[in-house]
DRENPA-3360 file (N, C-alpha, C; in nm, 2 decimals, always signed):
BEGIN
1 = MTDDVLKV = +0.08/-0.12/+0.00/+0.00/+0.00/+0.00/+0.09/+0.12/+0.00 ~ +0.06/+0.22/-0.09/+0.13/+0.35/-0.09/+0.04/+0.45/-0.03 ~ +0.08/+0.52/+0.07/+0.00/+0.61/+0.15/-0.05/+0.73/+0.06 ~ +0.03/+0.77/-0.04/-0.02/+0.88/-0.12/-0.11/+0.84/-0.23 ~ -0.15/+0.71/-0.25/-0.24/+0.67/-0.35/-0.37/+0.61/-0.29 ~ -0.35/+0.52/-0.20/-0.47/+0.44/-0.15/-0.49/+0.48/-0.01 ~ -0.62/+0.48/+0.03/-0.66/+0.51/+0.17/-0.66/+0.38/+0.25 ~ -0.63/+0.38/+0.37/-0.64/+0.27/+0.46/-0.78/+0.25/+0.49;
9 = RVLLVDDH = -0.84/+0.13/+0.46/-0.98/+0.10/+0.48/-0.99/+0.03/+0.62 ~ -1.08/+0.09/+0.70/-1.09/+0.05/+0.84/-1.23/+0.01/+0.88 ~ -1.24/-0.11/+0.95/-1.37/-0.16/+1.00/-1.37/-0.13/+1.15 ~ -1.47/-0.07/+1.21/-1.48/-0.04/+1.35/-1.56/-0.14/+1.42 ~ -1.51/-0.20/+1.53/-1.59/-0.30/+1.60/-1.60/-0.26/+1.75 ~ -1.72/-0.22/+1.79/-1.74/-0.18/+1.93/-1.89/-0.18/+1.96 ~ -1.93/-0.23/+2.08/-2.07/-0.24/+2.11/-2.13/-0.11/+2.15 ~ -2.06/+0.00/+2.16/-2.12/+0.13/+2.20/-2.12/+0.22/+2.08;
17 = ALVRAGLS = -2.24/+0.25/+2.04/-2.26/+0.34/+1.92/-2.19/+0.47/+1.93 ~ -2.19/+0.53/+2.05/-2.12/+0.66/+2.07/-1.97/+0.65/+2.04 ~ -1.91/+0.54/+2.09/-1.77/+0.52/+2.06/-1.74/+0.50/+1.91 ~ -1.83/+0.42/+1.85/-1.81/+0.40/+1.70/-1.82/+0.54/+1.63 ~ -1.92/+0.62/+1.67/-1.94/+0.75/+1.60/-1.82/+0.84/+1.62 ~ -1.76/+0.84/+1.74/-1.65/+0.92/+1.77/-1.53/+0.88/+1.69 ~ -1.51/+0.74/+1.69/-1.39/+0.69/+1.61/-1.41/+0.71/+1.46 ~ -1.53/+0.70/+1.41/-1.56/+0.72/+1.27/-1.53/+0.86/+1.23;
25 = ALLDAHPQ = -1.57/+0.96/+1.31/-1.54/+1.10/+1.28/-1.39/+1.13/+1.29 ~ -1.32/+1.07/+1.39/-1.18/+1.09/+1.40/-1.10/+1.04/+1.28 ~ -1.13/+0.91/+1.24/-1.06/+0.85/+1.14/-1.09/+0.90/+1.00 ~ -1.22/+0.92/+0.97/-1.26/+0.97/+0.84/-1.20/+1.11/+0.81 ~ -1.17/+1.19/+0.92/-1.11/+1.32/+0.90/-0.97/+1.32/+0.85 ~ -0.91/+1.20/+0.86/-0.77/+1.19/+0.82/-0.77/+1.16/+0.67 ~ -0.68/+1.23/+0.59/-0.68/+1.21/+0.44/-0.64/+1.07/+0.39 ~ -0.58/+0.99/+0.48/-0.53/+0.86/+0.44/-0.61/+0.75/+0.49;
33 = ITVVGEAS = -0.73/+0.78/+0.55/-0.81/+0.67/+0.62/-0.95/+0.69/+0.58 ~ -1.02/+0.58/+0.55/-1.16/+0.58/+0.53/-1.23/+0.46/+0.61 ~ -1.34/+0.49/+0.68/-1.41/+0.39/+0.75/-1.51/+0.32/+0.66 ~ -1.49/+0.19/+0.64/-1.57/+0.12/+0.54/-1.69/+0.04/+0.61 ~ -1.69/+0.04/+0.74/-1.80/-0.04/+0.81/-1.79/-0.03/+0.96 ~ -1.90/-0.06/+1.02/-1.91/-0.06/+1.17/-1.98/-0.19/+1.21 ~ -1.93/-0.25/+1.32/-2.00/-0.37/+1.38/-2.01/-0.35/+1.53 ~ -2.12/-0.40/+1.58/-2.15/-0.39/+1.72/-2.11/-0.51/+1.81;
41 = DGEQAVEL = -2.07/-0.62/+1.74/-2.02/-0.74/+1.81/-1.93/-0.82/+1.72 ~ -1.87/-0.92/+1.78/-1.77/-1.00/+1.71/-1.83/-1.07/+1.59 ~ -1.94/-1.13/+1.61/-2.00/-1.21/+1.50/-2.03/-1.12/+1.38 ~ -2.08/-1.00/+1.40/-2.11/-0.91/+1.29/-1.98/-0.86/+1.23 ~ -1.87/-0.85/+1.31/-1.74/-0.81/+1.26/-1.69/-0.91/+1.16 ~ -1.70/-1.03/+1.20/-1.65/-1.14/+1.11/-1.72/-1.14/+0.98 ~ -1.85/-1.12/+0.98/-1.94/-1.12/+0.86/-1.91/-1.00/+0.78 ~ -1.90/-0.88/+0.84/-1.88/-0.76/+0.76/-1.74/-0.75/+0.70;
49 = AQNADPDV = -1.64/-0.81/+0.76/-1.50/-0.81/+0.71/-1.49/-0.88/+0.58 ~ -1.58/-0.98/+0.55/-1.58/-1.05/+0.42/-1.63/-0.96/+0.31 ~ -1.71/-0.86/+0.34/-1.77/-0.78/+0.23/-1.70/-0.64/+0.22 ~ -1.67/-0.59/+0.34/-1.62/-0.45/+0.34/-1.47/-0.44/+0.30 ~ -1.40/-0.56/+0.30/-1.26/-0.56/+0.26/-1.17/-0.46/+0.33 ~ -1.17/-0.46/+0.46/-1.08/-0.36/+0.53/-0.94/-0.40/+0.53 ~ -0.85/-0.30/+0.54/-0.71/-0.33/+0.57/-0.68/-0.35/+0.71 ~ -0.76/-0.27/+0.80/-0.74/-0.27/+0.94/-0.88/-0.29/+1.01;
57 = VLMDLSMP = -0.88/-0.38/+1.11/-1.00/-0.39/+1.19/-0.97/-0.33/+1.33 ~ -1.04/-0.23/+1.37/-1.01/-0.17/+1.51/-1.11/-0.24/+1.60 ~ -1.06/-0.33/+1.68/-1.14/-0.43/+1.76/-1.15/-0.40/+1.91 ~ -1.27/-0.39/+1.96/-1.29/-0.39/+2.10/-1.28/-0.53/+2.15 ~ -1.26/-0.55/+2.28/-1.25/-0.69/+2.33/-1.37/-0.73/+2.41 ~ -1.43/-0.65/+2.49/-1.54/-0.68/+2.57/-1.67/-0.64/+2.50 ~ -1.74/-0.74/+2.45/-1.87/-0.72/+2.38/-1.96/-0.83/+2.41 ~ -2.10/-0.81/+2.40/-2.19/-0.92/+2.42/-2.18/-1.02/+2.30;
65 = GMDGVTAT = -2.22/-1.14/+2.33/-2.20/-1.24/+2.23/-2.06/-1.28/+2.21 ~ -2.02/-1.28/+2.08/-1.88/-1.31/+2.05/-1.78/-1.20/+2.09 ~ -1.69/-1.23/+2.18/-1.60/-1.12/+2.22/-1.49/-1.10/+2.12 ~ -1.40/-1.00/+2.15/-1.31/-0.95/+2.05/-1.20/-1.05/+2.02 ~ -1.16/-1.13/+2.12/-1.05/-1.23/+2.10/-1.10/-1.34/+2.01 ~ -1.22/-1.39/+2.04/-1.27/-1.49/+1.95/-1.29/-1.44/+1.81 ~ -1.35/-1.32/+1.80/-1.37/-1.26/+1.67/-1.24/-1.24/+1.59 ~ -1.13/-1.20/+1.66/-1.00/-1.18/+1.59/-0.96/-1.32/+1.54;
73 = RKLLALRP = -0.97/-1.42/+1.62/-0.92/-1.55/+1.57/-1.00/-1.60/+1.45 ~ -1.13/-1.59/+1.46/-1.21/-1.63/+1.34/-1.19/-1.55/+1.22 ~ -1.18/-1.42/+1.24/-1.17/-1.33/+1.13/-1.04/-1.36/+1.05 ~ -0.93/-1.37/+1.13/-0.80/-1.40/+1.07/-0.79/-1.54/+1.01 ~ -0.86/-1.63/+1.05/-0.87/-1.76/+0.99/-0.92/-1.75/+0.85 ~ -1.02/-1.66/+0.83/-1.08/-1.64/+0.70/-1.00/-1.54/+0.61 ~ -0.95/-1.44/+0.68/-0.88/-1.33/+0.60/-0.75/-1.29/+0.67 ~ -0.65/-1.38/+0.66/-0.52/-1.36/+0.73/-0.45/-1.23/+0.69;
81 = EIQVLVLT = -0.49/-1.17/+0.58/-0.42/-1.05/+0.53/-0.46/-0.92/+0.60 ~ -0.58/-0.93/+0.67/-0.63/-0.82/+0.75/-0.55/-0.80/+0.88 ~ -0.52/-0.67/+0.91/-0.45/-0.64/+1.04/-0.56/-0.60/+1.14 ~ -0.55/-0.68/+1.26/-0.65/-0.65/+1.37/-0.57/-0.57/+1.47 ~ -0.62/-0.45/+1.50/-0.57/-0.36/+1.60/-0.67/-0.35/+1.72 ~ -0.63/-0.39/+1.83/-0.72/-0.39/+1.95/-0.73/-0.25/+2.00 ~ -0.85/-0.20/+2.04/-0.87/-0.08/+2.11/-0.97/-0.10/+2.22 ~ -0.92/-0.10/+2.34/-1.00/-0.15/+2.45/-0.97/-0.07/+2.58;
89 = SFSDRNRV = -1.05/-0.09/+2.68/-1.02/-0.03/+2.81/-0.93/-0.11/+2.90 ~ -0.90/-0.24/+2.86/-0.84/-0.33/+2.95/-0.69/-0.35/+2.91 ~ -0.61/-0.34/+3.02/-0.46/-0.36/+2.99/-0.40/-0.47/+3.08 ~ -0.49/-0.56/+3.14/-0.44/-0.66/+3.22/-0.37/-0.77/+3.13 ~ -0.27/-0.83/+3.19/-0.18/-0.92/+3.11/-0.25/-1.03/+3.04 ~ -0.35/-1.09/+3.10/-0.41/-1.21/+3.03/-0.49/-1.16/+2.91 ~ -0.56/-1.05/+2.92/-0.63/-1.00/+2.80/-0.53/-0.97/+2.69 ~ -0.42/-0.90/+2.72/-0.33/-0.87/+2.62/-0.27/-0.99/+2.55;
97 = RDALAAGA = -0.23/-1.09/+2.63/-0.17/-1.21/+2.58/-0.27/-1.29/+2.49 ~ -0.40/-1.29/+2.54/-0.50/-1.36/+2.46/-0.52/-1.30/+2.32 ~ -0.53/-1.16/+2.32/-0.55/-1.09/+2.20/-0.43/-1.11/+2.10 ~ -0.31/-1.10/+2.15/-0.19/-1.12/+2.06/-0.18/-1.26/+2.01 ~ -0.22/-1.35/+2.10/-0.21/-1.50/+2.06/-0.32/-1.52/+1.95 ~ -0.43/-1.45/+1.96/-0.53/-1.47/+1.85/-0.49/-1.41/+1.72 ~ -0.39/-1.33/+1.72/-0.34/-1.27/+1.59/-0.34/-1.12/+1.58 ~ -0.39/-1.05/+1.69/-0.39/-0.90/+1.68/-0.25/-0.85/+1.66;
105 = IGYLLKDS = -0.23/-0.75/+1.58/-0.10/-0.69/+1.55/-0.06/-0.58/+1.65 ~ -0.16/-0.52/+1.72/-0.13/-0.42/+1.81/-0.23/-0.40/+1.91 ~ -0.21/-0.32/+2.01/-0.30/-0.31/+2.13/-0.29/-0.17/+2.18 ~ -0.41/-0.10/+2.17/-0.42/+0.04/+2.22/-0.53/+0.05/+2.32 ~ -0.52/+0.15/+2.41/-0.62/+0.17/+2.51/-0.71/+0.29/+2.47 ~ -0.84/+0.28/+2.52/-0.94/+0.38/+2.48/-0.91/+0.52/+2.53 ~ -0.83/+0.53/+2.64/-0.80/+0.66/+2.69/-0.67/+0.72/+2.63 ~ -0.63/+0.66/+2.52/-0.51/+0.71/+2.44/-0.55/+0.84/+2.38;
113 = DPQDVVSG = -0.44/+0.92/+2.35/-0.46/+1.04/+2.27/-0.52/+1.01/+2.14 ~ -0.62/+1.08/+2.09/-0.68/+1.05/+1.96/-0.58/+1.03/+1.84 ~ -0.47/+1.12/+1.85/-0.38/+1.11/+1.74/-0.29/+0.98/+1.75 ~ -0.28/+0.92/+1.87/-0.21/+0.80/+1.88/-0.30/+0.68/+1.82 ~ -0.43/+0.70/+1.82/-0.52/+0.60/+1.76/-0.50/+0.61/+1.60 ~ -0.50/+0.73/+1.55/-0.48/+0.75/+1.41/-0.35/+0.70/+1.37 ~ -0.24/+0.73/+1.44/-0.11/+0.68/+1.41/-0.10/+0.53/+1.41 ~ -0.17/+0.47/+1.51/-0.18/+0.33/+1.53/-0.24/+0.26/+1.41;
121 = VLAAAKQG = -0.35/+0.31/+1.36/-0.42/+0.26/+1.24/-0.32/+0.26/+1.12 ~ -0.26/+0.37/+1.10/-0.17/+0.38/+0.98/-0.05/+0.29/+1.00 ~ +0.00/+0.27/+1.12/+0.11/+0.18/+1.14/+0.07/+0.03/+1.12 ~ -0.05/+0.00/+1.17/-0.10/-0.14/+1.15/-0.12/-0.17/+1.01 ~ -0.16/-0.07/+0.93/-0.18/-0.10/+0.78/-0.05/-0.13/+0.71 ~ +0.06/-0.09/+0.77/+0.19/-0.12/+0.71/+0.26/-0.23/+0.79 ~ +0.18/-0.31/+0.86/+0.22/-0.43/+0.94/+0.32/-0.39/+1.05 ~ +0.30/-0.27/+1.10/+0.37/-0.23/+1.22/+0.30/-0.29/+1.34;
129 = SPIDPRVA = +0.36/-0.27/+1.46/+0.29/-0.32/+1.58/+0.27/-0.21/+1.69 ~ +0.17/-0.13/+1.66/+0.14/-0.02/+1.76/+0.09/-0.07/+1.89 ~ +0.15/-0.03/+2.00/+0.11/-0.08/+2.13/+0.13/+0.03/+2.23 ~ +0.03/+0.05/+2.32/+0.03/+0.15/+2.42/+0.15/+0.12/+2.52 ~ +0.22/+0.23/+2.55/+0.33/+0.21/+2.64/+0.30/+0.14/+2.77 ~ +0.18/+0.16/+2.82/+0.13/+0.10/+2.95/+0.12/-0.05/+2.93 ~ +0.07/-0.09/+2.81/+0.06/-0.23/+2.78/+0.20/-0.29/+2.76 ~ +0.29/-0.22/+2.69/+0.42/-0.27/+2.67/+0.49/-0.30/+2.81;
137 = RTLLTEGA = +0.47/-0.21/+2.90/+0.53/-0.23/+3.04/+0.48/-0.36/+3.10 ~ +0.35/-0.38/+3.08/+0.29/-0.51/+3.13/+0.36/-0.63/+3.07 ~ +0.38/-0.62/+2.94/+0.45/-0.74/+2.88/+0.59/-0.75/+2.91 ~ +0.66/-0.64/+2.92/+0.80/-0.64/+2.94/+0.84/-0.68/+3.09 ~ +0.75/-0.66/+3.18/+0.78/-0.70/+3.32/+0.75/-0.84/+3.34 ~ +0.70/-0.91/+3.24/+0.67/-1.05/+3.25/+0.79/-1.14/+3.20 ~ +0.80/-1.26/+3.25/+0.90/-1.35/+3.19/+1.00/-1.40/+3.29 ~ +1.09/-1.47/+3.24/+1.19/-1.54/+3.32/+1.29/-1.44/+3.38;
145 = VGPPPPLS = +1.34/-1.48/+3.49/+1.45/-1.40/+3.56/+1.58/-1.43/+3.49 ~ +1.66/-1.32/+3.47/+1.79/-1.34/+3.41/+1.79/-1.31/+3.26 ~ +1.90/-1.29/+3.20/+1.91/-1.26/+3.06/+1.88/-1.38/+2.97 ~ +1.82/-1.36/+2.86/+1.79/-1.47/+2.77/+1.92/-1.52/+2.70 ~ +1.92/-1.64/+2.64/+2.04/-1.69/+2.57/+2.07/-1.59/+2.46 ~ +2.20/-1.58/+2.42/+2.23/-1.48/+2.32/+2.18/-1.53/+2.18 ~ +2.14/-1.43/+2.10/+2.09/-1.46/+1.97/+2.21/-1.46/+1.87 ~ +2.19/-1.54/+1.77/+2.29/-1.55/+1.66/+2.29/-1.42/+1.58;
153 = PRETDVLL = +2.39/-1.38/+1.51/+2.39/-1.26/+1.43/+2.27/-1.26/+1.33 ~ +2.24/-1.37/+1.27/+2.13/-1.38/+1.17/+1.99/-1.36/+1.25 ~ +1.98/-1.42/+1.36/+1.86/-1.41/+1.44/+1.84/-1.26/+1.48 ~ +1.95/-1.20/+1.52/+1.94/-1.06/+1.56/+1.90/-0.97/+1.44 ~ +1.95/-1.00/+1.32/+1.91/-0.93/+1.20/+1.76/-0.94/+1.17 ~ +1.71/-1.06/+1.18/+1.57/-1.09/+1.16/+1.49/-1.01/+1.26 ~ +1.53/-1.02/+1.39/+1.45/-0.95/+1.49/+1.45/-0.80/+1.48 ~ +1.56/-0.74/+1.44/+1.56/-0.60/+1.42/+1.47/-0.56/+1.31;
161 = LVAKGMAN = +1.45/-0.64/+1.20/+1.36/-0.60/+1.09/+1.22/-0.63/+1.14 ~ +1.19/-0.72/+1.22/+1.06/-0.74/+1.28/+1.02/-0.62/+1.36 ~ +1.12/-0.56/+1.44/+1.09/-0.45/+1.52/+1.06/-0.32/+1.43 ~ +1.11/-0.33/+1.30/+1.08/-0.22/+1.21/+0.94/-0.23/+1.14 ~ +0.87/-0.34/+1.17/+0.74/-0.37/+1.12/+0.74/-0.44/+0.98 ~ +0.85/-0.50/+0.95/+0.86/-0.57/+0.82/+0.80/-0.71/+0.83 ~ +0.73/-0.75/+0.72/+0.67/-0.88/+0.71/+0.78/-0.98/+0.67 ~ +0.75/-1.11/+0.69/+0.85/-1.22/+0.66/+0.90/-1.21/+0.52;
169 = KQIGRALG = +0.81/-1.19/+0.42/+0.86/-1.18/+0.29/+0.96/-1.07/+0.26 ~ +0.93/-0.95/+0.32/+1.01/-0.83/+0.31/+1.15/-0.86/+0.38 ~ +1.14/-0.93/+0.50/+1.27/-0.96/+0.57/+1.35/-1.05/+0.48 ~ +1.29/-1.15/+0.42/+1.36/-1.24/+0.34/+1.43/-1.17/+0.22 ~ +1.36/-1.08/+0.16/+1.42/-1.01/+0.05/+1.54/-0.92/+0.10 ~ +1.52/-0.86/+0.21/+1.63/-0.77/+0.27/+1.75/-0.84/+0.30 ~ +1.74/-0.97/+0.35/+1.85/-1.04/+0.40/+1.90/-1.15/+0.30 ~ +1.83/-1.16/+0.19/+1.87/-1.26/+0.09/+1.84/-1.40/+0.13;
177 = ISERTVKV = +1.74/-1.43/+0.20/+1.70/-1.56/+0.25/+1.56/-1.59/+0.21 ~ +1.52/-1.72/+0.22/+1.38/-1.75/+0.19/+1.29/-1.71/+0.30 ~ +1.16/-1.70/+0.27/+1.06/-1.67/+0.37/+1.05/-1.79/+0.47 ~ +1.07/-1.91/+0.43/+1.07/-2.02/+0.52/+1.18/-2.01/+0.62 ~ +1.30/-1.97/+0.57/+1.41/-1.95/+0.66/+1.39/-1.85/+0.76 ~ +1.32/-1.74/+0.72/+1.29/-1.63/+0.81/+1.20/-1.69/+0.92 ~ +1.10/-1.77/+0.89/+1.01/-1.83/+0.99/+1.09/-1.92/+1.09 ~ +1.18/-1.99/+1.04/+1.26/-2.08/+1.12/+1.34/-1.99/+1.22;
185 = HLGNVFRR = +1.41/-1.89/+1.17/+1.48/-1.80/+1.26/+1.39/-1.73/+1.37 ~ +1.27/-1.69/+1.32/+1.17/-1.63/+1.42/+1.13/-1.73/+1.52 ~ +1.11/-1.85/+1.49/+1.07/-1.95/+1.59/+1.18/-1.97/+1.69 ~ +1.31/-1.97/+1.64/+1.42/-1.98/+1.74/+1.43/-1.86/+1.83 ~ +1.40/-1.74/+1.77/+1.41/-1.61/+1.85/+1.30/-1.62/+1.95 ~ +1.18/-1.66/+1.92/+1.07/-1.66/+2.01/+1.11/-1.75/+2.13 ~ +1.16/-1.86/+2.11/+1.20/-1.95/+2.21/+1.31/-1.90/+2.30 ~ +1.41/-1.83/+2.24/+1.52/-1.78/+2.31/+1.49/-1.66/+2.40;
193 = IGVQDRTS = +1.40/-1.58/+2.36/+1.37/-1.46/+2.44/+1.24/-1.48/+2.52 ~ +1.17/-1.59/+2.50/+1.06/-1.62/+2.59/+0.93/-1.55/+2.55 ~ +0.90/-1.53/+2.42/+0.78/-1.47/+2.38/+0.70/-1.56/+2.28 ~ +0.58/-1.53/+2.25/+0.50/-1.62/+2.17/+0.45/-1.56/+2.04 ~ +0.48/-1.43/+2.02/+0.43/-1.36/+1.90/+0.52/-1.25/+1.86 ~ +0.51/-1.20/+1.73/+0.60/-1.11/+1.68/+0.59/-0.97/+1.74 ~ +0.47/-0.94/+1.79/+0.45/-0.81/+1.86/+0.53/-0.80/+1.98 ~ +0.53/-0.91/+2.07/+0.61/-0.91/+2.19/+0.76/-0.92/+2.15;
201 = AALWAKEN = +0.79/-0.98/+2.04/+0.93/-0.99/+2.00/+0.98/-0.85/+1.96 ~ +0.90/-0.78/+1.89/+0.93/-0.64/+1.85/+0.95/-0.55/+1.97 ~ +0.87/-0.57/+2.07/+0.88/-0.49/+2.20/+1.01/-0.53/+2.27 ~ +1.04/-0.65/+2.27/+1.17/-0.70/+2.34/+1.29/-0.64/+2.26 ~ +1.28/-0.64/+2.13/+1.39/-0.58/+2.05/+1.41/-0.44/+2.08 ~ +1.30/-0.36/+2.09/+1.31/-0.22/+2.11/+1.37/-0.19/+2.25 ~ +1.35/-0.28/+2.34/+1.40/-0.26/+2.48/+1.55/-0.31/+2.49 ~ +1.58/-0.41/+2.41/+1.71/-0.48/+2.44/+1.81/-0.47/+2.33;
209 = LQT = +1.77/-0.42/+2.21/+1.86/-0.41/+2.10/+1.87/-0.27/+2.05 ~ +1.97/-0.23/+1.98/+1.98/-0.10/+1.93/+1.90/-0.09/+1.80 ~ +1.77/-0.04/+1.81/+1.69/-0.03/+1.69/+1.69/+0.11/+1.64;
% end
């Protein structure tokens, strides 16, 4: 996607109509973003995503019926190219972990500055991992005591590019290796630093490596 040609297409998912209206006004006011649909629960979100063709789904977690974590998992099983960005009031560790494990690419809080939400949507569309600093602290204070095993030079290269928001295919091209090899290196990195997803890995890199 080139920002100067195409708009980022966003689907809003929240059970409060007032929240959706505010987000819609905020995002539609940006020249590079257009809101293509609104859903009031997870089931409707999964259905609308098939027709609205969004680039980014801005997903609440706590909703009646199908919650945001379940909706994220089901939506990405059908449309893995869509980026799901969580926007919720909850920053407890279990909810964050569940959302990221379901495939969410980022995690923002509803009391964030409005411009941080706009920036997060734009970053998610480019496969970045926008995450609220308070949520990052929750994740970074978790884990084993003591330093992780050292990464190999190639694993470090891969992790640094993950931290820059690059997809596996882009990393492979940049390093001259296959996408399959990138996945193998990432699996090793996850095990070494004690994380389960690329968002947490990117956070770890930003805290522990010179990015």
